[in-house]
C-alpha positions, -999 to +999 in steps of 0.1 A: +266-492+067+264-464+090+271-429+078+284-395+101+269-366+084+284-339+103+267-302+099+238-316+084+211-292+096+230-269+072+222-263+036+246-285+017+239-312+049+204-314+048+209-324+009+237-351+019+215-365+042+188-368+021+207-384-006+220-410+016+189-420+031+176-435+000+205-456-006+192-497+006+209-510+039+223-471+052+219-457+081+224-420+083+235-403+121+232-369+121+257-350+135+258-309+151+247-281+172+204-289+163+187-307+195+183-344+188+214-351+164+229-384+174+262-369+177+259-337+197+290-312+185+299-278+172+334-283+155+342-248+163+346-252+201+343-294+208+381-306+224+390-334+206+386-363+234+351-354+238+343-359+202+363-389+200+341-402+225+311-393+207+326-409+172+338-439+189+300-442+202+287-434+167+309-463+157+302-448+118+317-468+087+323-430+067+320-398+078+307-366+059+319-332+073+293-307+056+299-285+084+313-245+070+310-212+079+304-188+046+300-154+068+313-138+096+345-125+106+380-139+105+381-157+137+347-172+131+358-186+102+386-200+112+374-219+136+347-232+121+365-241+088+399-248+101+400-254+134+366-276+130+383-302+106+411-304+123+391-314+151+376-339+138+406-356+118+421-359+153+394-378+168+390-401+139+425-412+140+419-420+177+380-436+176+370-445+139+409-450+116+392-471+093+364-448+090+363-429+052+362-395+054+345-372+027+347-335+038+333-304+017+361-275+008+357-251-018+368-235-050+374-206-035+405-219-023+421-218-058+418-174-057+410-158-088+411-181-124+420-170-158+389-160-176+385-193-204+405-220-185+392-250-159+413-249-132+423-289-117+428-295-087+471-296-091+463-259-098+484-239-065+460-223-042+459-187-034+423-176-019+413-143-020+404-135+014+396-149+051+366-175+037+388-193+009+419-194+032+404-211+062+387-234+038+420-244+026+435-246+062+406-271+067+416-293+036+451-292+044+444-308+076+424-337+061+448-340+033+479-347+058+458-362+086+466-401+072+426-407+071+412-423+039+401-389+032+390-371+001+385-334-003+354-322-025+360-291-035+325-277-042+318-248-068+289-224-058+257-245-052+225-241-060+190-251-051+162-252-021+175-238+009+201-217+002+211-195+027+204-154+028+245-152+036+253-162-002+239-145-030+212-171-046+194-173-010+198-132-006+185-128-039+151-154-041+143-136-004+143-104-021+122-113-054+097-129-023+098-097-009+093-076-039+065-101-055+051-096-089+047-054-086+062-039-123+075-012-103+094-029-077+133-029-081+162-049-071+194-029-064+223-057-063+263-052-073+280-057-104+270-090-120+290-098-143+313-123-124+313-157-141+307-187-113+309-224-118+274-232-103+265-263-094+236-278-079+232-290-040+214-323-056+242-329-078+272-324-049+250-347-025+252-370-058+289-373-056+290-374-017+273-408-019+295-416-044+328-406-028+315-429+013+315-460-013+339-454-038+371-477-039+401-465-024+422-450-022+405-417-036+423-392-049+430-361-022+409-332-035+382-337-063+368-309-082+329-304-080+315-280-103+291-275-130+313-281-156+314-243-170+312-209-158+285-187-162+279-149-154+261-147-115+240-124-138+222-153-157+214-168-124+195-132-113+181-138-143+171-170-142+157-164-103+135-135-118+119-154-146+113-183-121+096-162-097+079-141-124+094-107-119+081-079-135+103-049-119+137-036-127+174-050-120+194-024-113+234-032-115+256-008-093+291+000-087+290-013-047+294-053-052+314-077-029+350-076-025+350-109-035+336-107-068+356-076-076+388-099-068+377-131-086+360-124-118+362-156-130+357-189-108+352-223-133+366-259-119+382-287-141+356-317-129+374-344-149+392-363-123+354-365-104+344-382-134+372-404-136+373-414-100+337-413-090+323-416-122+303-383-115+289-354-137+262-329-131+228-337-144+210-306-134+205-273-153+219-238-133+176-234-149+165-262-127+188-255-101+174-221-095+135-240-101+141-256-074+158-228-054+127-204-059+102-231-051+113-237-014+114-192-018+080-184-033+051-171-008+029-197+002-002-201-025+027-186-051+034-212-082+060-205-106+049-196-140 
């Protein structure tokens, strides 16, 4: 089986490619902007016909789209998260119409949740900002494409390689800089928001199952940790993994999204039923893996 992974150089893309490589009889083709990619392509700018030619040459049985942007202005987000999936679907319809497409969406597409309630895939979407809105536009392009496609709507992924543009990676980087000095202080925004954290390895497992599951699959499947946890738990877990002895100070200056979306939790029943998938890594295991990747060389986790 030939599987093309787009965005293979990114955070989740690396986890997905590593997981797929463990499957016997599978050849993983890497697509993206990184030098040496099997399919060089920037979905934000590539013309559909050029991408179609590249896909035809790769002849994939399945395509996984991990390409996405979490930061930047609205134009950049729209180019990557909305245009990218639309161009990819157009190219696949021309060059590989029988290939299964697994696209990574985001739980941010739902918008603010109701405390205590897990959101199913049938929930109306009302994203709170440009990121969620552009991811929702990408989902719409995939689900309306007519392809054999499924969108995995991912919660808040945590694990090795988390970028500094997101809170888990940013906190890990700050802890690495602070070391174990007792006089250190981490000044962060309000950490009371609840998020559905999911291990990046569990996301990759869901992708693996989705590429080979008997079809057709539901158009959208939630991929989360199975419950909402305070962001404070993530930060405290990382601090403990790092052996941090300083203070953690929460200020009133948090992110606008955290203020708008104080609760996020996805119902993952449909993914269990359709894929036989469930998360297997705890938040503690996720933060341990994240810290191991950020820890200064020679530093052992306590």
